[in-house]
GUMARPA-147186 format. One line per field, with one value per atom (N, C-alpha, C, CB): residue number from 1; residue in one letter; atom name; x, y, z. Coordinates in steps of 0.1 Angstrom, whole numbers, plus 2048, in hexadecimal, padded with zeros to 3 digits. Glycine has a CB too. Layout:
i: (NUM/...)
aa: (a/...)
at: (CA/...)
X: (X/...)
Y: (Y/...)
Z: (Z/...)
END
This chain:
i: (1/1/1/1/2/2/2/2/3/3/3/3/4/4/4/4/5/5/5/5/6/6/6/6/7/7/7/7/8/8/8/8/9/9/9/9/10/10/10/10/11/11/11/11/12/12/12/12/13/13/13/13/14/14/14/14/15/15/15/15/16/16/16/16/17/17/17/17/18/18/18/18/19/19/19/19/20/20/20/20/21/21/21/21/22/22/22/22/23/23/23/23/24/24/24/24/25/25/25/25/26/26/26/26/27/27/27/27/28/28/28/28/29/29/29/29/30/30/30/30/31/31/31/31/32/32/32/32/33/33/33/33/34/34/34/34/35/35/35/35/36/36/36/36/37/37/37/37/38/38/38/38/39/39/39/39/40/40/40/40/41/41/41/41/42/42/42/42/43/43/43/43/44/44/44/44/45/45/45/45/46/46/46/46/47/47/47/47/48/48/48/48/49/49/49/49/50/50/50/50/51/51/51/51/52/52/52/52/53/53/53/53/54/54/54/54/55/55/55/55/56/56/56/56/57/57/57/57/58/58/58/58/59/59/59/59/60/60/60/60/61/61/61/61/62/62/62/62/63/63/63/63/64/64/64/64/65/65/65/65/66/66/66/66/67/67/67/67/68/68/68/68/69/69/69/69/70/70/70/70/71/71/71/71/72/72/72/72)
aa: (m/m/m/m/k/k/k/k/n/n/n/n/n/n/n/n/a/a/a/a/r/r/r/r/a/a/a/a/s/s/s/s/k/k/k/k/l/l/l/l/i/i/i/i/y/y/y/y/a/a/a/a/m/m/m/m/f/f/f/f/f/f/f/f/l/l/l/l/s/s/s/s/g/g/g/g/i/i/i/i/s/s/s/s/g/g/g/g/l/l/l/l/i/i/i/i/y/y/y/y/e/e/e/e/t/t/t/t/v/v/v/v/w/w/w/w/l/l/l/l/r/r/r/r/m/m/m/m/l/l/l/l/s/s/s/s/r/r/r/r/i/i/i/i/l/l/l/l/g/g/g/g/n/n/n/n/t/t/t/t/v/v/v/v/y/y/y/y/a/a/a/a/t/t/t/t/s/s/s/s/v/v/v/v/i/i/i/i/l/l/l/l/a/a/a/a/a/a/a/a/f/f/f/f/m/m/m/m/a/a/a/a/g/g/g/g/l/l/l/l/a/a/a/a/i/i/i/i/g/g/g/g/s/s/s/s/f/f/f/f/v/v/v/v/l/l/l/l/g/g/g/g/k/k/k/k/y/y/y/y/p/p/p/p/g/g/g/g/p/p/p/p/r/r/r/r/k/k/k/k/t/t/t/t/v/v/v/v)
at: (N/CA/C/CB/N/CA/C/CB/N/CA/C/CB/N/CA/C/CB/N/CA/C/CB/N/CA/C/CB/N/CA/C/CB/N/CA/C/CB/N/CA/C/CB/N/CA/C/CB/N/CA/C/CB/N/CA/C/CB/N/CA/C/CB/N/CA/C/CB/N/CA/C/CB/N/CA/C/CB/N/CA/C/CB/N/CA/C/CB/N/CA/C/CB/N/CA/C/CB/N/CA/C/CB/N/CA/C/CB/N/CA/C/CB/N/CA/C/CB/N/CA/C/CB/N/CA/C/CB/N/CA/C/CB/N/CA/C/CB/N/CA/C/CB/N/CA/C/CB/N/CA/C/CB/N/CA/C/CB/N/CA/C/CB/N/CA/C/CB/N/CA/C/CB/N/CA/C/CB/N/CA/C/CB/N/CA/C/CB/N/CA/C/CB/N/CA/C/CB/N/CA/C/CB/N/CA/C/CB/N/CA/C/CB/N/CA/C/CB/N/CA/C/CB/N/CA/C/CB/N/CA/C/CB/N/CA/C/CB/N/CA/C/CB/N/CA/C/CB/N/CA/C/CB/N/CA/C/CB/N/CA/C/CB/N/CA/C/CB/N/CA/C/CB/N/CA/C/CB/N/CA/C/CB/N/CA/C/CB/N/CA/C/CB/N/CA/C/CB/N/CA/C/CB/N/CA/C/CB/N/CA/C/CB/N/CA/C/CB/N/CA/C/CB/N/CA/C/CB/N/CA/C/CB/N/CA/C/CB/N/CA/C/CB/N/CA/C/CB/N/CA/C/CB/N/CA/C/CB)
X: (B4B/B4E/B45/B58/B3E/B33/B26/B2D/B25/B1B/B1E/B19/B2C/B2E/B2F/B3D/B32/B2F/B21/B32/B19/B0D/B04/B08/B0A/B05/B0B/B08/B18/B1C/B14/B2B/B12/B0E/AFC/B0E/AF6/AEA/AE8/AE8/AF5/AF7/AFA/B05/B03/B04/AF7/B11/AF1/AE2/AD8/AD8/AD8/AD0/AD6/AD2/AE3/AE8/AE3/AF8/AE5/AE1/AD3/AE5/ACB/ABC/AB8/AB4/ABF/ABD/AC2/AC3/ACB/AD1/AC6/AE1/AC1/ABA/AAC/ABA/AA8/A9B/A9C/A97/AA7/AAA/AAB/AB7/AB0/AB2/AA3/ABF/A9D/A8D/A86/A85/A86/A7F/A83/A83/A8F/A94/A91/AA0/A90/A8A/A7C/A8B/A75/A66/A63/A5F/A6D/A6A/A6E/A70/A77/A7B/A72/A8A/A6D/A63/A57/A5E/A50/A48/A4B/A45/A55/A59/A5C/A69/A60/A61/A55/A6A/A4A/A3C/A39/A33/A3B/A36/A42/A33/A4D/A56/A5A/A63/A59/A58/A69/A50/A73/A81/A85/A8B/A8E/A94/A9F/A96/AA5/AB1/AAD/AB7/AA0/A99/A95/A8E/A90/A8C/A96/A84/AA2/AAC/AB3/AB4/AB1/AB7/AAF/AB3/AA3/A9B/A9D/A8E/A9E/AA0/AAD/AA2/AB8/AC4/AC6/ACD/ABE/AC0/AB7/ABD/AAC/AA3/AAC/A97/AB4/ABC/AC7/AC2/ACE/AD7/AD4/ADC/AC7/AC2/ABD/AB4/AB7/AB5/AC1/AB1/ACB/AD9/ADE/AE4/ADF/AE2/AD8/AE3/ACC/AC2/AC5/AB3/AC6/AC6/AD5/AC3/ADF/AEE/AEE/AF8/AE7/AE4/ADC/ADC/AD2/AC9/ACF/ABA/AD5/AD9/AEA/AD6/AF0/AFD/AFF/B03/AF1/AF3/AF4/AE8/AF2/AF0/AF9/AE3/B06/B10/B0E/B1F/B12/B13/B1D/B15/B20/B29/B38/B24/B40/B4D/B57/B51/B60/B67/B78/B67/B7D/B88/B95/B86/B9E/BA9/BB5/BAE)
Y: (8DD/8E2/8E9/8E9/8F1/8F9/8F2/903/8E7/8DD/8D8/8D2/8D4/8CC/8D7/8C4/8E2/8EE/8F0/8FA/8EF/8F0/8E3/8F2/8D9/8CC/8CC/8C0/8D0/8CF/8D9/8D3/8E6/8F0/8E9/903/8E2/8DD/8D3/8D7/8CA/8BF/8C7/8B4/8D3/8D5/8DD/8DC/8E3/8EA/8E0/8F1/8D5/8C7/8C4/8BA/8C2/8BD/8C7/8BB/8D6/8DF/8DE/8ED/8DC/8DC/8D0/8DC/8C3/8BA/8B9/8B1/8C1/8C3/8CD/8CA/8D7/8DF/8DA/8EB/8D3/8CA/8C0/8C3/8BC/8B0/8B7/8A8/8C4/8CB/8D1/8D8/8D3/8D9/8CE/8DC/8C1/8B4/8B1/8A9/8B3/8B0/8B9/8AE/8C7/8CF/8CD/8D9/8CB/8C7/8BC/8C5/8B1/8A5/8A6/898/8AF/8B0/8B8/8B5/8C2/8C9/8C0/8D5/8B7/8B0/8A5/8AC/8A0/893/89A/889/8A8/8AC/8AE/8B8/8B1/8B0/8A3/8B3/899/88C/886/881/886/881/88C/87B/898/8A0/8A6/89A/89C/8A2/8A2/89D/8AB/8AB/8A4/8B5/8A0/894/889/88E/885/879/878/878/884/887/888/892/88F/890/882/898/87B/86B/863/863/864/85E/861/861/870/877/871/88B/872/86D/85E/870/855/848/846/83E/84A/84A/84E/856/858/85F/856/86C/84F/846/838/845/835/827/82A/820/835/839/836/849/83D/83C/82E/844/827/819/810/812/810/80A/80F/80E/81C/81E/81A/82C/81C/818/807/81B/7FD/7F0/7EE/7ED/7F4/7F1/7F7/7F6/803/806/803/815/7FE/7F9/7EE/7F5/7E5/7D9/7DF/7CE/7EA/7EF/7F9/7F4/7F6/801/805/7FC/811/817/811/823/814/810/816/815/80E/811/812/806/81D/81D/816/82D/80E/806/80F/7FB/810/819/812/820)
Z: (4B6/4C1/4C8/4C0/4C0/4C8/4CE/4BF/4C7/4CC/4D9/4C3/4DA/4E6/4F2/4E3/4EF/4F9/500/4F1/4F7/4F8/4FF/4EB/4FE/503/510/4FA/511/522/528/526/521/52C/52F/524/527/526/533/517/532/53D/54B/539/54C/559/55C/55C/553/559/55F/54C/557/55D/569/554/56B/57A/584/57A/581/58B/58D/588/584/586/58F/579/58D/592/5A3/589/5A4/5B3/5BA/5B2/5B4/5BB/5BD/5B6/5B4/5B6/5C1/5A9/5C2/5CE/5DB/5CB/5DC/5EA/5ED/5E8/5E4/5E5/5EC/5D4/5E5/5EB/5F8/5E2/5FA/606/612/604/610/619/61D/615/611/613/61B/608/618/621/62F/61C/631/63F/647/640/641/648/64B/641/63F/642/64C/638/64E/657/664/651/665/673/678/675/673/678/67D/66D/677/67C/684/66F/682/68D/699/687/69A/6A2/6A5/6AC/6A2/6A4/698/6AE/694/686/682/683/68F/68D/686/69A/68A/686/678/68E/675/669/65F/66A/661/65A/657/65F/660/661/656/672/655/64D/63E/651/63F/62E/62A/62D/632/62C/629/634/633/62E/624/638/621/615/607/617/609/600/5FB/605/605/603/5FD/60E/603/5FE/5F0/608/5EC/5DF/5D4/5DF/5D7/5D1/5D0/5D9/5DD/5DA/5D2/5E8/5D2/5CB/5BB/5D1/5B7/5AB/5A4/5AA/5AC/5A9/5A4/5BA/5AD/5AC/59F/5B8/59F/58F/586/58E/584/578/575/576/580/57E/575/589/573/56B/55D/56D/559/54B/548/549/547/545/536/548/532/527/51D/529/510/508/50F/4F9/50C/511/504/51B/505/4FB/501/4F6/4F8/4F8/4F6/4ED/500/4FE/4F6/50C)
END
């Protein structure tokens, strides 16, 4: 039982760090694109579109390989 609690804390920490790194990358890209595009609305739209495209491509590629399922 103690190993399960430790593993879940590790997974939560990894999700937290992943989310923070994503927000940092988003902020950096927004600042870089606002210099190029000049308007932050367009820069934000490009970043949002790239993020959603990455989610869609990742879901498409990795969705073909589901993990093992337990039968009920």
